[in-house]
SEMAR-399775 format. One record per residue (C-alpha): x, y, z. Coordinates in steps of 0.02 Angstrom, whole numbers, padded with zeros to 5 digits, always signed. Layout:
XYZ/...
This chain:
+00480-01537+00748/+00362-01389+00733/+00342-01265+00872/+00170-01221+00936/+00183-01048+00854/+00225-01127+00685/+00080-01247+00698/-00041-01105+00737/+00027-01000+00593/+00003-01142+00469/-00149-01238+00530/-00240-01166+00680/-00390-01052+00692/-00265-00917+00738/-00215-00903+00556/-00386-00832+00514/-00373-00708+00656/-00204-00658+00588/-00278-00631+00415/-00411-00524+00496/-00275-00427+00587/-00181-00392+00425/-00345-00340+00344/-00381-00220+00488/-00207-00144+00473/-00233-00116+00287/-00408-00051+00318/-00337+00075+00441/-00219+00140+00307/-00364+00150+00185/-00475+00242+00311/-00339+00370+00346/-00325+00401+00160/-00513+00408+00139/-00534+00533+00280/-00397+00642+00210/-00470+00631+00036/-00643+00698+00071/-00681+00807-00077/-00534+00732-00171/-00636+00696-00328/-00679+00880-00347/-00503+00934-00303/-00429+00808-00427/-00550+00867-00563/-00494+01048-00536/-00308+01012-00548/-00208+01035-00705/-00172+00853-00750/-00080+00765-00889/-00186+00694-01031/-00147+00517-00972/-00219+00542-00797/-00357+00419-00752/-00533+00472-00704/-00561+00493-00517/-00687+00348-00509/-00548+00224-00554/-00448+00250-00394/-00573+00169-00275/-00589+00002-00366/-00402-00009-00399/-00356+00026-00218/-00486-00097-00155/-00406-00238-00253/-00231-00182-00205/-00271-00171-00020/-00338-00349-00023/-00178-00412-00104/-00071-00313+00018/-00158-00396+00167/-00154-00571+00092/+00030-00555+00047/+00075-00508+00226/-00028-00652+00293/+00060-00776+00178/+00229-00716+00238/+00174-00723+00419/+00114-00901+00394/+00282-00950+00323/+00406-00858+00435/+00309-00763+00568/+00350-00585+00616/+00520-00521+00564/+00609-00405+00444/+00490-00439+00299/+00336-00390+00397/+00431-00244+00472/+00461-00179+00296/+00277-00213+00258/+00226-00106+00407/+00340+00036+00352/+00269+00039+00177/+00092+00034+00248/+00127+00187+00356/+00201+00277+00205/+00049+00226+00103/-00067+00302+00234/+00036+00462+00241/+00031+00503+00055/-00153+00549+00037/-00155+00679+00176/+00000+00760+00102/-00069+00765-00074/-00253+00804-00046/-00273+00877+00127/-00107+00969+00126/-00096+01018-00058/+00088+00979-00039/+00119+00901-00210/+00309+00914-00201/+00318+00841-00027/+00192+00707-00077/+00306+00663-00223/+00457+00645-00109/+00352+00537+00007/+00289+00426-00135/+00468+00396-00189/+00503+00333-00013/+00346+00226-00024/+00404+00155-00191/+00573+00109-00115/+00490+00033+00038/+00378-00074-00073/+00532-00131-00169/+00618-00184-00008/+00458-00272+00047/+00445-00366-00118/+00626-00424-00103/+00603-00482+00076/+00437-00563+00037/+00516-00657-00110/+00636-00740+00012/+00492-00798+00121/+00351-00833-00003/+00359-00802-00190/+00170-00792-00208/+00166-00652-00078/+00299-00557-00175/+00203-00577-00338/+00044-00515-00253/+00134-00351-00216/+00192-00321-00395/+00029-00240-00455/+00037-00126-00303/+00216-00078-00344/+00166-00046-00525/+00018+00062-00473/+00127+00164-00355/+00252+00186-00497/+00111+00256-00604/+00046+00360-00457/+00219+00433-00430/+00229+00486-00612/+00056+00562-00599/+00101+00650-00435/+00258+00722-00515/+00162+00783-00667/+00026+00863-00561/+00158+00946-00454/+00242+01019-00607/+00080+01074-00689/+00011+01157-00531/+00162+01243-00456/
């Protein structure tokens, strides 16, 4: 027998409000990053960067797609198991995600940003593992995000080394 909360998570109009809530949470992380990154394109262009660094215009489209998948993945897990450890890990990684941009761009703290992105990478890994237990599709949706953060960590490290 399903509880009322389970029924709402799976079938009710509340599921769409929940999706909107996850989207708002992800949007908040994106806005924090965007506010901290004003002038980031110019700053990024003036940094010593490795030859394999992407152009600054690529970050916006990539993050837009990733943020959508991050929100949908959380929603899928919520629909399956509700709030719990998996979504707690999701919230932690989202806070770490929001914190990186101010450290890197607004603070010019490339070493500290690298340490923080390593924590973010680990938090995403924990989230993927917990999501896989609840909903495999949700875990798979986070894999491109984890891959991008892996790449971003390598880029962060290289920029830190080249500009210190």
